[in-house]
KEVO-420241 format. One record per residue (C-alpha): residue number from 1; residue in three letters; chain; x, y negated, z negated. Coordinates in nm, 2 decimals, m for minus. Example, Ala and Ser with C-alpha at 12.3 -4.5 7.8 and 13.67 -1.06 7.14 Angstrom:
% residues 2
+-----+------+------+--------+--------+--------+
| pos | code | unit |     c1 |     c2 |     c3 |
+-----+------+------+--------+--------+--------+
|   1 |  ALA |    A |   1.23 |   0.45 |  m0.78 |
|   2 |  SER |    A |   1.37 |   0.11 |  m0.71 |
+-----+------+------+--------+--------+--------+
//
This chain:
% residues 284
+-----+------+------+--------+--------+--------+
| pos | code | unit |     c1 |     c2 |     c3 |
+-----+------+------+--------+--------+--------+
|   1 |  MET |    A |  11.46 |  m8.90 | m11.18 |
|   2 |  ASN |    A |  11.66 |  m9.29 | m11.11 |
|   3 |  VAL |    A |  11.74 |  m9.47 | m10.86 |
|   4 |  ILE |    A |  11.94 |  m9.78 | m10.84 |
|   5 |  SER |    A |  11.85 |  m9.93 | m10.48 |
|   6 |  ILE |    A |  12.08 | m10.24 | m10.41 |
|   7 |  GLN |    A |  11.88 | m10.44 | m10.09 |
|   8 |  SER |    A |  11.70 | m10.74 |  m9.97 |
|   9 |  HIS |    A |  11.41 | m10.87 | m10.14 |
|  10 |  VAL |    A |  11.12 | m11.06 |  m9.95 |
|  11 |  ALA |    A |  10.81 | m11.17 | m10.15 |
|  12 |  TYR |    A |  10.54 | m11.17 |  m9.85 |
|  13 |  GLY |    A |  10.58 | m10.85 |  m9.67 |
|  14 |  HIS |    A |  10.71 | m10.49 |  m9.70 |
|  15 |  VAL |    A |  11.11 | m10.52 |  m9.57 |
|  16 |  GLY |    A |  11.44 | m10.36 |  m9.78 |
|  17 |  ASN |    A |  11.37 | m10.34 | m10.18 |
|  18 |  ALA |    A |  11.02 | m10.46 | m10.11 |
|  19 |  ALA |    A |  10.94 | m10.11 |  m9.89 |
|  20 |  ALA |    A |  11.18 |  m9.91 | m10.06 |
|  21 |  VAL |    A |  11.11 |  m9.97 | m10.46 |
|  22 |  PHE |    A |  10.70 |  m9.91 | m10.40 |
|  23 |  ALA |    A |  10.77 |  m9.58 | m10.16 |
|  24 |  LEU |    A |  11.01 |  m9.43 | m10.40 |
|  25 |  GLN |    A |  10.76 |  m9.54 | m10.71 |
|  26 |  ARG |    A |  10.45 |  m9.34 | m10.57 |
|  27 |  LEU |    A |  10.69 |  m9.06 | m10.51 |
|  28 |  GLY |    A |  10.70 |  m9.07 | m10.91 |
|  29 |  ILE |    A |  11.05 |  m9.18 | m10.91 |
|  30 |  GLU |    A |  11.19 |  m9.46 | m11.10 |
|  31 |  VAL |    A |  11.33 |  m9.69 | m10.91 |
|  32 |  TRP |    A |  11.58 | m10.00 | m11.07 |
|  33 |  PRO |    A |  11.64 | m10.28 | m10.80 |
|  34 |  VAL |    A |  11.96 | m10.52 | m10.74 |
|  35 |  HIS |    A |  11.81 | m10.78 | m10.48 |
|  36 |  THR |    A |  12.12 | m10.92 | m10.23 |
|  37 |  VAL |    A |  11.85 | m11.18 | m10.12 |
|  38 |  GLN |    A |  11.54 | m11.33 | m10.25 |
|  39 |  PHE |    A |  11.33 | m11.47 |  m9.95 |
|  40 |  SER |    A |  10.96 | m11.56 |  m9.89 |
|  41 |  ASN |    A |  10.94 | m11.33 |  m9.60 |
|  42 |  HIS |    A |  11.16 | m11.21 |  m9.41 |
|  43 |  THR |    A |  11.38 | m11.36 |  m9.12 |
|  44 |  GLY |    A |  11.11 | m11.25 |  m8.79 |
|  45 |  TYR |    A |  10.92 | m11.53 |  m8.86 |
|  46 |  PRO |    A |  10.95 | m11.92 |  m8.72 |
|  47 |  ASP |    A |  11.08 | m12.01 |  m9.07 |
|  48 |  TRP |    A |  11.13 | m11.86 |  m9.42 |
|  49 |  GLN |    A |  11.23 | m12.00 |  m9.78 |
|  50 |  GLY |    A |  11.47 | m11.88 | m10.04 |
|  51 |  GLU |    A |  11.81 | m11.79 | m10.16 |
|  52 |  VAL |    A |  12.12 | m11.53 | m10.06 |
|  53 |  PHE |    A |  12.27 | m11.38 | m10.41 |
|  54 |  SER |    A |  12.67 | m11.41 | m10.43 |
|  55 |  ALA |    A |  12.82 | m11.11 | m10.48 |
|  56 |  GLY |    A |  12.89 | m11.20 | m10.83 |
|  57 |  HIS |    A |  12.59 | m11.22 | m10.89 |
|  58 |  ILE |    A |  12.52 | m10.84 | m10.81 |
|  59 |  ALA |    A |  12.84 | m10.72 | m10.97 |
|  60 |  SER |    A |  12.67 | m10.93 | m11.28 |
|  61 |  LEU |    A |  12.37 | m10.72 | m11.27 |
|  62 |  ILE |    A |  12.53 | m10.35 | m11.19 |
|  63 |  ASP |    A |  12.76 | m10.45 | m11.54 |
|  64 |  GLY |    A |  12.41 | m10.54 | m11.73 |
|  65 |  LEU |    A |  12.26 | m10.19 | m11.58 |
|  66 |  ALA |    A |  12.59 |  m9.99 | m11.70 |
|  67 |  ALA |    A |  12.55 | m10.17 | m12.07 |
|  68 |  ARG |    A |  12.24 | m10.07 | m12.12 |
|  69 |  GLY |    A |  12.38 |  m9.67 | m12.01 |
|  70 |  ALA |    A |  12.16 |  m9.65 | m11.66 |
|  71 |  LEU |    A |  12.45 |  m9.56 | m11.46 |
|  72 |  ALA |    A |  12.48 |  m9.23 | m11.67 |
|  73 |  ARG |    A |  12.10 |  m9.18 | m11.59 |
|  74 |  CYS |    A |  12.10 |  m9.30 | m11.22 |
|  75 |  ASP |    A |  12.04 |  m8.95 | m10.96 |
|  76 |  ALA |    A |  12.11 |  m9.21 | m10.67 |
|  77 |  LEU |    A |  12.24 |  m9.54 | m10.56 |
|  78 |  LEU |    A |  12.00 |  m9.63 | m10.25 |
|  79 |  THR |    A |  12.11 |  m9.97 |  m9.98 |
|  80 |  GLY |    A |  11.99 | m10.09 |  m9.70 |
|  81 |  TYR |    A |  12.10 | m10.48 |  m9.56 |
|  82 |  VAL |    A |  12.45 | m10.62 |  m9.67 |
|  83 |  GLY |    A |  12.38 | m10.97 |  m9.63 |
|  84 |  ASP |    A |  12.76 | m11.04 |  m9.64 |
|  85 |  PRO |    A |  13.06 | m10.81 |  m9.64 |
|  86 |  ALA |    A |  13.20 | m10.93 |  m9.96 |
|  87 |  LEU |    A |  12.91 | m10.77 | m10.12 |
|  88 |  GLY |    A |  13.08 | m10.44 |  m9.98 |
|  89 |  ALA |    A |  13.35 | m10.43 | m10.28 |
|  90 |  VAL |    A |  13.06 | m10.46 | m10.52 |
|  91 |  ILE |    A |  12.86 | m10.18 | m10.35 |
|  92 |  VAL |    A |  13.15 |  m9.94 | m10.32 |
|  93 |  ASP |    A |  13.24 | m10.00 | m10.69 |
|  94 |  ALA |    A |  12.86 |  m9.96 | m10.77 |
|  95 |  VAL |    A |  12.88 |  m9.61 | m10.61 |
|  96 |  ALA |    A |  13.26 |  m9.52 | m10.80 |
|  97 |  ARG |    A |  13.11 |  m9.61 | m11.13 |
|  98 |  THR |    A |  12.82 |  m9.44 | m11.08 |
|  99 |  ARG |    A |  12.98 |  m9.16 | m11.00 |
| 100 |  ALA |    A |  13.22 |  m9.15 | m11.29 |
| 101 |  ALA |    A |  12.89 |  m9.20 | m11.53 |
| 102 |  ASN |    A |  12.71 |  m8.93 | m11.40 |
| 103 |  PRO |    A |  12.87 |  m8.71 | m11.08 |
| 104 |  ARG |    A |  12.57 |  m8.54 | m10.96 |
| 105 |  ALA |    A |  12.44 |  m8.90 | m10.87 |
| 106 |  ILE |    A |  12.40 |  m8.90 | m10.43 |
| 107 |  TYR |    A |  12.49 |  m9.21 | m10.29 |
| 108 |  ALA |    A |  12.24 |  m9.25 |  m9.99 |
| 109 |  CYS |    A |  12.35 |  m9.57 |  m9.71 |
| 110 |  ASP |    A |  12.10 |  m9.72 |  m9.45 |
| 111 |  PRO |    A |  12.34 |  m9.90 |  m9.25 |
| 112 |  VAL |    A |  12.10 | m10.15 |  m9.15 |
| 113 |  MET |    A |  12.29 | m10.35 |  m8.89 |
| 114 |  GLY |    A |  12.06 | m10.41 |  m8.56 |
| 115 |  ASP |    A |  11.90 | m10.26 |  m8.26 |
| 116 |  HIS |    A |  11.83 | m10.17 |  m7.91 |
| 117 |  GLY |    A |  11.67 | m10.47 |  m7.81 |
| 118 |  LYS |    A |  11.77 | m10.69 |  m8.10 |
| 119 |  GLY |    A |  12.20 | m10.65 |  m8.09 |
| 120 |  LEU |    A |  12.34 | m10.70 |  m8.40 |
| 121 |  PHE |    A |  12.16 | m10.93 |  m8.68 |
| 122 |  VAL |    A |  12.46 | m10.86 |  m8.91 |
| 123 |  ARG |    A |  12.70 | m11.13 |  m9.04 |
| 124 |  GLU |    A |  13.08 | m11.03 |  m8.87 |
| 125 |  GLY |    A |  13.27 | m10.78 |  m9.11 |
| 126 |  VAL |    A |  12.90 | m10.63 |  m9.19 |
| 127 |  PRO |    A |  13.00 | m10.36 |  m8.90 |
| 128 |  ALA |    A |  13.32 | m10.26 |  m9.04 |
| 129 |  PHE |    A |  13.24 | m10.20 |  m9.40 |
| 130 |  LEU |    A |  13.03 | m10.01 |  m9.34 |
| 131 |  ARG |    A |  13.21 |  m9.80 |  m9.05 |
| 132 |  ASP |    A |  13.53 |  m9.79 |  m9.29 |
| 133 |  ARG |    A |  13.40 |  m9.82 |  m9.65 |
| 134 |  ALA |    A |  13.06 |  m9.75 |  m9.67 |
| 135 |  LEU |    A |  13.04 |  m9.43 |  m9.50 |
| 136 |  PRO |    A |  13.34 |  m9.26 |  m9.64 |
| 137 |  ALA |    A |  13.15 |  m9.29 |  m9.96 |
| 138 |  ALA |    A |  12.80 |  m9.20 |  m9.89 |
| 139 |  ASP |    A |  12.65 |  m8.85 |  m9.89 |
| 140 |  ILE |    A |  12.32 |  m8.96 |  m9.70 |
| 141 |  VAL |    A |  12.30 |  m9.21 |  m9.40 |
| 142 |  THR |    A |  12.03 |  m9.32 |  m9.20 |
| 143 |  PRO |    A |  12.14 |  m9.48 |  m8.90 |
| 144 |  ASN |    A |  11.88 |  m9.59 |  m8.61 |
| 145 |  LEU |    A |  12.02 |  m9.47 |  m8.26 |
| 146 |  PHE |    A |  12.19 |  m9.83 |  m8.18 |
| 147 |  GLU |    A |  12.34 |  m9.79 |  m8.56 |
| 148 |  LEU |    A |  12.45 |  m9.44 |  m8.44 |
| 149 |  GLU |    A |  12.63 |  m9.58 |  m8.16 |
| 150 |  ILE |    A |  12.84 |  m9.81 |  m8.34 |
| 151 |  LEU |    A |  12.91 |  m9.59 |  m8.61 |
| 152 |  SER |    A |  13.00 |  m9.30 |  m8.44 |
| 153 |  GLY |    A |  13.16 |  m9.48 |  m8.12 |
| 154 |  GLN |    A |  12.96 |  m9.34 |  m7.88 |
| 155 |  ASN |    A |  12.66 |  m9.36 |  m7.65 |
| 156 |  PRO |    A |  12.44 |  m9.05 |  m7.69 |
| 157 |  ARG |    A |  12.11 |  m8.98 |  m7.48 |
| 158 |  SER |    A |  12.02 |  m8.63 |  m7.55 |
| 159 |  LEU |    A |  11.89 |  m8.47 |  m7.86 |
| 160 |  GLU |    A |  12.17 |  m8.25 |  m7.84 |
| 161 |  GLU |    A |  12.42 |  m8.54 |  m7.79 |
| 162 |  VAL |    A |  12.32 |  m8.75 |  m8.08 |
| 163 |  ARG |    A |  12.33 |  m8.41 |  m8.27 |
| 164 |  ASP |    A |  12.70 |  m8.42 |  m8.21 |
| 165 |  ALA |    A |  12.76 |  m8.78 |  m8.26 |
| 166 |  ALA |    A |  12.62 |  m8.71 |  m8.61 |
| 167 |  ALA |    A |  12.82 |  m8.43 |  m8.66 |
| 168 |  THR |    A |  13.13 |  m8.68 |  m8.61 |
| 169 |  LEU |    A |  13.02 |  m8.87 |  m8.90 |
| 170 |  LEU |    A |  12.96 |  m8.56 |  m9.12 |
| 171 |  ARG |    A |  13.31 |  m8.52 |  m9.10 |
| 172 |  VAL |    A |  13.41 |  m8.86 |  m9.22 |
| 173 |  GLY |    A |  13.23 |  m8.84 |  m9.56 |
| 174 |  PRO |    A |  12.85 |  m8.76 |  m9.57 |
| 175 |  LYS |    A |  12.69 |  m8.45 |  m9.61 |
| 176 |  VAL |    A |  12.35 |  m8.53 |  m9.41 |
| 177 |  VAL |    A |  12.33 |  m8.76 |  m9.16 |
| 178 |  LEU |    A |  11.93 |  m8.87 |  m9.02 |
| 179 |  VAL |    A |  11.91 |  m9.07 |  m8.69 |
| 180 |  THR |    A |  11.59 |  m9.29 |  m8.75 |
| 181 |  SER |    A |  11.37 |  m9.46 |  m8.43 |
| 182 |  LEU |    A |  11.52 |  m9.16 |  m8.19 |
| 183 |  SER |    A |  11.33 |  m9.14 |  m7.83 |
| 184 |  SER |    A |  11.61 |  m8.91 |  m7.70 |
| 185 |  ALA |    A |  11.62 |  m8.86 |  m7.28 |
| 186 |  GLY |    A |  11.36 |  m8.58 |  m7.19 |
| 187 |  ASN |    A |  11.16 |  m8.56 |  m7.53 |
| 188 |  ALA |    A |  10.78 |  m8.55 |  m7.46 |
| 189 |  ALA |    A |  10.62 |  m8.82 |  m7.41 |
| 190 |  GLY |    A |  10.50 |  m9.04 |  m7.63 |
| 191 |  GLU |    A |  10.69 |  m8.92 |  m7.92 |
| 192 |  MET |    A |  10.93 |  m9.07 |  m8.16 |
| 193 |  GLU |    A |  11.16 |  m8.85 |  m8.33 |
| 194 |  MET |    A |  11.41 |  m8.83 |  m8.62 |
| 195 |  LEU |    A |  11.71 |  m8.58 |  m8.63 |
| 196 |  ALA |    A |  11.89 |  m8.49 |  m8.94 |
| 197 |  VAL |    A |  12.21 |  m8.31 |  m8.95 |
| 198 |  THR |    A |  12.44 |  m8.10 |  m9.16 |
| 199 |  ALA |    A |  12.68 |  m7.93 |  m9.16 |
| 200 |  GLU |    A |  12.46 |  m7.64 |  m9.22 |
| 201 |  GLY |    A |  12.29 |  m7.73 |  m8.91 |
| 202 |  ALA |    A |  11.99 |  m7.99 |  m8.74 |
| 203 |  TRP |    A |  11.64 |  m8.00 |  m8.75 |
| 204 |  ARG |    A |  11.41 |  m8.21 |  m8.54 |
| 205 |  VAL |    A |  11.10 |  m8.39 |  m8.63 |
| 206 |  ALA |    A |  10.84 |  m8.55 |  m8.41 |
| 207 |  SER |    A |  10.50 |  m8.76 |  m8.46 |
| 208 |  PRO |    A |  10.35 |  m8.92 |  m8.20 |
| 209 |  ARG |    A |  10.43 |  m9.29 |  m8.10 |
| 210 |  LEU |    A |  10.14 |  m9.55 |  m8.22 |
| 211 |  PRO |    A |  10.07 |  m9.82 |  m8.00 |
| 212 |  ILE |    A |  10.13 | m10.13 |  m8.25 |
| 213 |  GLU |    A |  10.30 | m10.42 |  m8.10 |
| 214 |  PRO |    A |  10.51 | m10.62 |  m8.24 |
| 215 |  PRO |    A |  10.64 | m10.27 |  m8.45 |
| 216 |  PRO |    A |  10.66 | m10.39 |  m8.84 |
| 217 |  ASN |    A |  10.93 | m10.47 |  m8.98 |
| 218 |  GLY |    A |  11.03 | m10.26 |  m9.30 |
| 219 |  ALA |    A |  10.95 |  m9.92 |  m9.14 |
| 220 |  GLY |    A |  11.31 |  m9.80 |  m9.16 |
| 221 |  ASP |    A |  11.34 |  m9.93 |  m9.51 |
| 222 |  ALA |    A |  11.07 |  m9.68 |  m9.58 |
| 223 |  VAL |    A |  11.22 |  m9.40 |  m9.39 |
| 224 |  ALA |    A |  11.51 |  m9.42 |  m9.57 |
| 225 |  ALA |    A |  11.38 |  m9.43 |  m9.93 |
| 226 |  LEU |    A |  11.08 |  m9.16 |  m9.87 |
| 227 |  PHE |    A |  11.37 |  m8.96 |  m9.71 |
| 228 |  LEU |    A |  11.57 |  m9.00 | m10.01 |
| 229 |  GLY |    A |  11.31 |  m8.93 | m10.22 |
| 230 |  PHE |    A |  11.16 |  m8.65 | m10.10 |
| 231 |  TYR |    A |  11.53 |  m8.52 | m10.10 |
| 232 |  LEU |    A |  11.54 |  m8.57 | m10.48 |
| 233 |  LYS |    A |  11.26 |  m8.35 | m10.48 |
| 234 |  THR |    A |  11.32 |  m8.09 | m10.32 |
| 235 |  ALA |    A |  11.71 |  m8.08 | m10.25 |
| 236 |  SER |    A |  11.62 |  m7.96 |  m9.88 |
| 237 |  VAL |    A |  11.72 |  m8.13 |  m9.60 |
| 238 |  PRO |    A |  11.38 |  m7.98 |  m9.36 |
| 239 |  GLN |    A |  11.16 |  m8.05 |  m9.64 |
| 240 |  ALA |    A |  11.23 |  m8.38 |  m9.69 |
| 241 |  LEU |    A |  11.28 |  m8.45 |  m9.33 |
| 242 |  ALA |    A |  10.96 |  m8.32 |  m9.26 |
| 243 |  ALA |    A |  10.79 |  m8.50 |  m9.55 |
| 244 |  ALA |    A |  10.92 |  m8.85 |  m9.48 |
| 245 |  ALA |    A |  10.79 |  m8.80 |  m9.11 |
| 246 |  SER |    A |  10.44 |  m8.74 |  m9.23 |
| 247 |  ALA |    A |  10.47 |  m9.04 |  m9.49 |
| 248 |  ILE |    A |  10.59 |  m9.27 |  m9.26 |
| 249 |  PHE |    A |  10.33 |  m9.18 |  m9.00 |
| 250 |  GLU |    A |  10.05 |  m9.28 |  m9.26 |
| 251 |  ILE |    A |  10.23 |  m9.65 |  m9.35 |
| 252 |  LEU |    A |  10.21 |  m9.62 |  m8.96 |
| 253 |  ALA |    A |   9.89 |  m9.51 |  m8.85 |
| 254 |  THR |    A |   9.69 |  m9.72 |  m9.17 |
| 255 |  THR |    A |   9.86 | m10.06 |  m9.04 |
| 256 |  GLU |    A |   9.77 |  m9.99 |  m8.71 |
| 257 |  GLU |    A |   9.39 |  m9.95 |  m8.81 |
| 258 |  SER |    A |   9.41 | m10.28 |  m9.03 |
| 259 |  GLY |    A |   9.52 | m10.49 |  m8.77 |
| 260 |  GLU |    A |   9.80 | m10.64 |  m8.96 |
| 261 |  THR |    A |  10.14 | m10.75 |  m8.84 |
| 262 |  GLU |    A |  10.29 | m10.65 |  m9.22 |
| 263 |  LEU |    A |  10.35 | m10.26 |  m9.29 |
| 264 |  GLN |    A |  10.08 | m10.18 |  m9.50 |
| 265 |  LEU |    A |  10.21 |  m9.95 |  m9.81 |
| 266 |  VAL |    A |  10.01 | m10.00 | m10.04 |
| 267 |  ALA |    A |   9.73 |  m9.94 |  m9.87 |
| 268 |  ALA |    A |   9.88 |  m9.59 |  m9.74 |
| 269 |  GLN |    A |   9.97 |  m9.55 | m10.06 |
| 270 |  ASP |    A |   9.76 |  m9.21 | m10.16 |
| 271 |  ARG |    A |   9.87 |  m9.07 |  m9.82 |
| 272 |  LEU |    A |  10.22 |  m9.09 |  m9.87 |
| 273 |  ALA |    A |  10.25 |  m8.75 | m10.08 |
| 274 |  ALA |    A |   9.95 |  m8.60 |  m9.93 |
| 275 |  PRO |    A |   9.93 |  m8.68 |  m9.54 |
| 276 |  ARG |    A |   9.64 |  m8.68 |  m9.37 |
| 277 |  ARG |    A |   9.88 |  m8.51 |  m9.05 |
| 278 |  ARG |    A |  10.18 |  m8.29 |  m9.18 |
| 279 |  PHE |    A |  10.49 |  m8.29 |  m8.88 |
| 280 |  THR |    A |  10.70 |  m8.00 |  m8.94 |
| 281 |  ALA |    A |  11.08 |  m7.98 |  m8.94 |
| 282 |  THR |    A |  11.23 |  m7.77 |  m8.68 |
| 283 |  PRO |    A |  11.57 |  m7.61 |  m8.65 |
| 284 |  LEU |    A |  11.72 |  m7.75 |  m8.34 |
+-----+------+------+--------+--------+--------+
//
């Protein structure tokens, strides 16, 4: 299986493609990364170095992949952080070209925009692109609760309200909505939840919330990649949800054990497919 991953990249740490590429590779999936930016480190640090690549630069890389016949052999296209709305047209075009070359290819969109406590951290125009163009084109979309609120125009809190808000996104285009970093009202103390919603049903998975402060950047990028990877391997939403939850828990537990602030993806690599603890996805 082959995946094109269009995301940001950092030399130090694991966010964007620096998280997604390795996670997918350790699941046995070939990845062709296209970096939208290349920074020394993520922008949560006081300073960073690097460059944001132009939409034309990204388009030329897609042309190069097409020239190698890669689009016809691509099983999925994954996108994450979009630094500039001008890149949106390139992404939508890449999705259309990939599907024309391989009608079975799927598009997984991680609509990175912000989070509770941080607010929006993308440029003006990016939320509109994700809502109006990326969402209708996507097969899988993986918002956190904050991003679900923006995409749905709702303010869900209970699991049932989250499921209903996710269902409104299904009517726009996606076949699967995975809501990550969820801590709904009324859930068990100390749990972190994820909820996957399709036209056929909804499934919840919960794992213990680990006391990591501050939370490491890149966990959402890793979850989106892991869910896509397990979905490609199993063609089952509940199985992919359970496997992704178990894998990200191992990554976070390894990070906590290490005392490091950056996501310990490499150290946890052998536990991605064989976790010490397995969590189950249950129907909602």
